[in-house]
Short mmCIF file of the C-alpha atoms (twelve columns), coordinates in Angstrom:
data_MODEL
# 
_entry.id   MODEL 
# 
loop_
_atom_site.group_PDB 
_atom_site.id 
_atom_site.type_symbol 
_atom_site.label_atom_id 
_atom_site.label_alt_id 
_atom_site.label_comp_id 
_atom_site.label_asym_id 
_atom_site.label_seq_id 
_atom_site.Cartn_x 
_atom_site.Cartn_y 
_atom_site.Cartn_z 
_atom_site.pdbx_PDB_model_num 
ATOM 1   C CA . GLN A 1   -10.919 -73.836 -74.536 1 
ATOM 2   C CA . PRO A 2   -8.621  -73.075 -71.556 1 
ATOM 3   C CA . ASN A 3   -8.942  -69.727 -69.824 1 
ATOM 4   C CA . LYS A 4   -5.958  -67.370 -69.379 1 
ATOM 5   C CA . LEU A 5   -5.235  -68.552 -65.824 1 
ATOM 6   C CA . THR A 6   -5.165  -72.212 -66.849 1 
ATOM 7   C CA . ALA A 7   -2.922  -71.418 -69.812 1 
ATOM 8   C CA . CYS A 8   -0.586  -69.412 -67.587 1 
ATOM 9   C CA . LEU A 9   -0.392  -72.214 -64.991 1 
ATOM 10  C CA . ASP A 10  0.217   -74.803 -67.719 1 
ATOM 11  C CA . LYS A 11  3.075   -72.703 -69.084 1 
ATOM 12  C CA . TYR A 12  4.492   -72.186 -65.569 1 
ATOM 13  C CA . ASP A 13  4.366   -75.903 -64.826 1 
ATOM 14  C CA . LYS A 14  6.244   -76.686 -68.038 1 
ATOM 15  C CA . THR A 15  8.941   -74.043 -67.660 1 
ATOM 16  C CA . MET A 16  9.747   -74.473 -63.971 1 
ATOM 17  C CA . PRO A 17  11.686  -77.563 -62.907 1 
ATOM 18  C CA . SER A 18  10.011  -79.964 -60.523 1 
ATOM 19  C CA . LYS A 19  11.240  -80.294 -56.962 1 
ATOM 20  C CA . GLU A 20  12.609  -83.710 -57.922 1 
ATOM 21  C CA . MET A 21  15.057  -81.929 -60.236 1 
ATOM 22  C CA . MET A 22  16.391  -79.769 -57.423 1 
ATOM 23  C CA . GLU A 23  19.624  -80.661 -55.676 1 
ATOM 24  C CA . ILE A 24  20.379  -79.831 -52.035 1 
ATOM 25  C CA . ILE A 25  24.074  -79.469 -51.284 1 
ATOM 26  C CA . ASN A 26  26.251  -78.564 -48.343 1 
ATOM 27  C CA . VAL A 27  27.598  -75.038 -48.931 1 
ATOM 28  C CA . ARG A 28  31.133  -76.405 -48.702 1 
ATOM 29  C CA . ASP A 29  30.389  -78.269 -51.952 1 
ATOM 30  C CA . HIS A 30  29.073  -75.214 -53.785 1 
ATOM 31  C CA . ARG A 31  30.826  -74.768 -57.109 1 
ATOM 32  C CA . SER A 32  31.480  -71.075 -56.415 1 
ATOM 33  C CA . GLY A 33  32.797  -71.869 -52.939 1 
ATOM 34  C CA . PRO A 34  31.492  -71.435 -49.416 1 
ATOM 35  C CA . GLU A 35  32.142  -67.673 -49.413 1 
ATOM 36  C CA . SER A 36  29.706  -67.202 -52.295 1 
ATOM 37  C CA . ALA A 37  27.138  -69.327 -50.458 1 
ATOM 38  C CA . ALA A 38  27.675  -67.308 -47.268 1 
ATOM 39  C CA . ARG A 39  27.073  -64.081 -49.191 1 
ATOM 40  C CA . TYR A 40  23.820  -65.533 -50.562 1 
ATOM 41  C CA . ILE A 41  22.576  -66.545 -47.083 1 
ATOM 42  C CA . HIS A 42  23.661  -63.197 -45.636 1 
ATOM 43  C CA . GLY A 43  21.771  -61.442 -48.455 1 
ATOM 44  C CA . ILE A 44  18.596  -63.157 -47.287 1 
ATOM 45  C CA . TRP A 45  18.995  -63.124 -43.500 1 
ATOM 46  C CA . GLY A 46  21.769  -60.698 -42.636 1 
ATOM 47  C CA . ARG A 47  22.177  -57.000 -42.037 1 
ATOM 48  C CA . PRO A 48  24.901  -54.779 -43.495 1 
ATOM 49  C CA . GLN A 49  26.944  -54.884 -40.279 1 
ATOM 50  C CA . ASN A 50  27.026  -58.687 -39.860 1 
ATOM 51  C CA . LEU A 51  28.495  -60.079 -43.092 1 
ATOM 52  C CA . ALA A 52  31.621  -61.143 -41.167 1 
ATOM 53  C CA . PHE A 53  29.401  -63.208 -38.826 1 
ATOM 54  C CA . TYR A 54  27.888  -65.149 -41.739 1 
ATOM 55  C CA . LEU A 55  31.201  -65.613 -43.539 1 
ATOM 56  C CA . ASP A 56  32.878  -66.925 -40.393 1 
ATOM 57  C CA . ALA A 57  29.961  -69.229 -39.523 1 
ATOM 58  C CA . VAL A 58  29.864  -70.742 -43.014 1 
ATOM 59  C CA . LEU A 59  33.638  -71.065 -43.338 1 
ATOM 60  C CA . HIS A 60  33.723  -72.962 -40.025 1 
ATOM 61  C CA . SER A 61  30.756  -75.191 -40.819 1 
ATOM 62  C CA . SER A 62  30.739  -78.923 -41.558 1 
ATOM 63  C CA . LEU A 63  34.398  -79.252 -40.599 1 
ATOM 64  C CA . SER A 64  34.186  -82.832 -39.353 1 
ATOM 65  C CA . GLY A 65  31.802  -85.766 -39.157 1 
ATOM 66  C CA . ASN A 66  28.543  -84.603 -37.688 1 
ATOM 67  C CA . ALA A 67  29.731  -81.205 -36.476 1 
ATOM 68  C CA . LEU A 68  27.331  -78.278 -36.484 1 
ATOM 69  C CA . PRO A 69  26.678  -75.793 -37.965 1 
ATOM 70  C CA . ARG A 70  25.749  -76.988 -41.445 1 
ATOM 71  C CA . PHE A 71  24.420  -74.778 -44.223 1 
ATOM 72  C CA . TYR A 72  22.630  -76.038 -47.311 1 
ATOM 73  C CA . LEU A 73  21.648  -74.613 -50.679 1 
ATOM 74  C CA . MET A 74  18.874  -75.897 -52.917 1 
ATOM 75  C CA . LEU A 75  20.026  -75.623 -56.518 1 
ATOM 76  C CA . ASP A 76  18.193  -75.552 -59.808 1 
ATOM 77  C CA . GLY A 77  21.213  -76.205 -61.997 1 
ATOM 78  C CA . GLU A 78  23.514  -73.284 -61.173 1 
ATOM 79  C CA . ARG A 79  20.726  -71.094 -59.758 1 
ATOM 80  C CA . VAL A 80  20.089  -71.015 -56.003 1 
ATOM 81  C CA . ALA A 81  16.418  -71.702 -55.305 1 
ATOM 82  C CA . GLY A 82  16.611  -71.653 -51.504 1 
ATOM 83  C CA . CYS A 83  18.558  -72.480 -48.372 1 
ATOM 84  C CA . CYS A 84  18.421  -73.796 -44.825 1 
ATOM 85  C CA . ALA A 85  20.813  -74.544 -41.971 1 
ATOM 86  C CA . LEU A 86  21.272  -76.751 -38.943 1 
ATOM 87  C CA . LEU A 87  22.661  -74.797 -35.985 1 
ATOM 88  C CA . THR A 88  23.507  -75.311 -32.342 1 
ATOM 89  C CA . ASN A 89  21.510  -72.165 -31.516 1 
ATOM 90  C CA . ASP A 90  19.333  -69.817 -33.566 1 
ATOM 91  C CA . LEU A 91  20.069  -66.773 -31.371 1 
ATOM 92  C CA . ILE A 92  17.212  -67.550 -29.015 1 
ATOM 93  C CA . SER A 93  17.128  -67.844 -25.229 1 
ATOM 94  C CA . ARG A 94  16.508  -71.622 -25.201 1 
ATOM 95  C CA . GLN A 95  20.139  -72.621 -25.567 1 
ATOM 96  C CA . ASP A 96  19.361  -75.922 -23.856 1 
ATOM 97  C CA . LEU A 97  17.682  -77.124 -27.075 1 
ATOM 98  C CA . TRP A 98  19.457  -78.181 -30.270 1 
ATOM 99  C CA . PRO A 99  19.861  -78.626 -33.155 1 
ATOM 100 C CA . TRP A 100 17.894  -75.811 -34.727 1 
ATOM 101 C CA . LEU A 101 16.667  -75.693 -38.285 1 
ATOM 102 C CA . ALA A 102 17.248  -72.120 -39.390 1 
ATOM 103 C CA . CYS A 103 17.696  -69.856 -42.413 1 
ATOM 104 C CA . LEU A 104 14.815  -71.533 -44.272 1 
ATOM 105 C CA . TYR A 105 14.165  -69.569 -47.436 1 
ATOM 106 C CA . VAL A 106 12.769  -70.236 -50.904 1 
ATOM 107 C CA . GLU A 107 13.262  -67.694 -53.690 1 
ATOM 108 C CA . PRO A 108 9.980   -66.034 -54.772 1 
ATOM 109 C CA . ASP A 109 10.163  -67.518 -58.297 1 
ATOM 110 C CA . TYR A 110 10.210  -71.013 -56.788 1 
ATOM 111 C CA . ARG A 111 7.439   -70.681 -54.217 1 
ATOM 112 C CA . GLY A 112 4.180   -72.607 -54.350 1 
ATOM 113 C CA . ARG A 113 5.784   -75.980 -55.128 1 
ATOM 114 C CA . ALA A 114 6.454   -77.229 -51.571 1 
ATOM 115 C CA . LEU A 115 10.196  -76.586 -51.844 1 
ATOM 116 C CA . GLY A 116 10.174  -75.255 -48.289 1 
ATOM 117 C CA . ALA A 117 8.832   -78.640 -47.210 1 
ATOM 118 C CA . THR A 118 11.629  -80.311 -49.172 1 
ATOM 119 C CA . LEU A 119 14.209  -78.237 -47.285 1 
ATOM 120 C CA . LEU A 120 12.502  -79.022 -43.960 1 
ATOM 121 C CA . GLU A 121 12.607  -82.739 -44.795 1 
ATOM 122 C CA . HIS A 122 16.276  -82.486 -45.742 1 
ATOM 123 C CA . GLY A 123 17.129  -80.803 -42.442 1 
ATOM 124 C CA . ALA A 124 15.196  -83.440 -40.504 1 
ATOM 125 C CA . ARG A 125 16.907  -86.312 -42.355 1 
ATOM 126 C CA . GLU A 126 20.331  -84.796 -41.736 1 
ATOM 127 C CA . ALA A 127 19.641  -84.200 -38.027 1 
ATOM 128 C CA . LYS A 128 18.368  -87.765 -37.639 1 
ATOM 129 C CA . ARG A 129 21.393  -89.117 -39.506 1 
ATOM 130 C CA . MET A 130 23.588  -87.258 -37.003 1 
ATOM 131 C CA . GLY A 131 21.817  -89.029 -34.148 1 
ATOM 132 C CA . TYR A 132 19.445  -86.313 -32.903 1 
ATOM 133 C CA . GLY A 133 15.975  -87.298 -31.686 1 
ATOM 134 C CA . ALA A 134 14.345  -83.909 -32.194 1 
ATOM 135 C CA . LEU A 135 14.795  -80.755 -34.246 1 
ATOM 136 C CA . TYR A 136 13.765  -77.232 -33.243 1 
ATOM 137 C CA . LEU A 137 13.037  -73.964 -35.000 1 
ATOM 138 C CA . THR A 138 12.001  -70.478 -34.047 1 
ATOM 139 C CA . THR A 139 9.745   -68.314 -36.154 1 
ATOM 140 C CA . ASP A 140 7.157   -65.569 -36.226 1 
ATOM 141 C CA . HIS A 141 5.066   -67.547 -38.739 1 
ATOM 142 C CA . ASP A 142 1.880   -69.155 -37.499 1 
ATOM 143 C CA . GLY A 143 0.304   -72.109 -39.286 1 
ATOM 144 C CA . TYR A 144 3.075   -72.934 -41.763 1 
ATOM 145 C CA . TYR A 145 5.170   -75.470 -39.901 1 
ATOM 146 C CA . GLU A 146 2.192   -77.314 -38.430 1 
ATOM 147 C CA . LYS A 147 1.316   -78.451 -41.988 1 
ATOM 148 C CA . TYR A 148 4.579   -80.400 -42.031 1 
ATOM 149 C CA . GLY A 149 4.306   -82.130 -38.663 1 
ATOM 150 C CA . TRP A 150 5.994   -79.555 -36.428 1 
ATOM 151 C CA . SER A 151 4.436   -78.859 -33.011 1 
ATOM 152 C CA . ARG A 152 4.314   -75.535 -31.217 1 
ATOM 153 C CA . MET A 153 6.274   -75.946 -28.028 1 
ATOM 154 C CA . GLU A 154 6.450   -72.589 -26.245 1 
ATOM 155 C CA . ASP A 155 7.907   -69.130 -26.682 1 
ATOM 156 C CA . GLY A 156 11.501  -68.061 -26.226 1 
ATOM 157 C CA . TYR A 157 13.163  -64.666 -26.532 1 
ATOM 158 C CA . ASN A 158 15.452  -63.334 -29.222 1 
ATOM 159 C CA . LEU A 159 18.444  -61.049 -28.682 1 
ATOM 160 C CA . PHE A 160 16.174  -57.994 -28.671 1 
ATOM 161 C CA . GLY A 161 13.923  -59.373 -25.905 1 
ATOM 162 C CA . GLU A 162 11.063  -60.123 -28.301 1 
ATOM 163 C CA . ARG A 163 8.992   -63.287 -27.953 1 
ATOM 164 C CA . SER A 164 9.460   -65.868 -30.660 1 
ATOM 165 C CA . ARG A 165 7.555   -69.107 -31.238 1 
ATOM 166 C CA . ILE A 166 9.473   -72.347 -30.791 1 
ATOM 167 C CA . TYR A 167 8.479   -75.451 -32.716 1 
ATOM 168 C CA . TRP A 168 9.860   -78.966 -32.486 1 
ATOM 169 C CA . LEU A 169 9.782   -82.058 -34.654 1 
ATOM 170 C CA . GLU A 170 10.302  -85.540 -33.271 1 
ATOM 171 C CA . LEU A 171 12.706  -87.439 -35.510 1 
ATOM 172 C CA . ASN A 172 11.528  -91.051 -35.741 1 
# 
């Protein structure tokens, strides 16, 4: 007879869609429009005073060919499960490096199913498709990105003068 934890996990596995059922779209293709997508991303990463920054960045994204920035949403039907972006700079001192994978986020209800890895893979595929040989990110997390093939490169500095880890991924 299954214990309560097993029964709970079985129920969770049956009620939550698999990562194969998720769709990753460019925010410009979001059914509610890019402004709605920008408000979502700002709600995760922004501050009250910088909504205009996010709206402007998203509205001027993906305007031609392989132009950066690009913002993506991971959708479970109509529900946003997460997001990521490809940027020319993630507000870090190493402006000689690009593109940057940024804004990686998975909603709490969707965590524990490697959806973050799916978003990382999507960003890497897109950057490679655009002709880049490497992809960078900055984070204060330690140990997460290494699981997915990223290598710690060095530290850079954010706008507030704080050190931030820089990781890179070779795109083969």
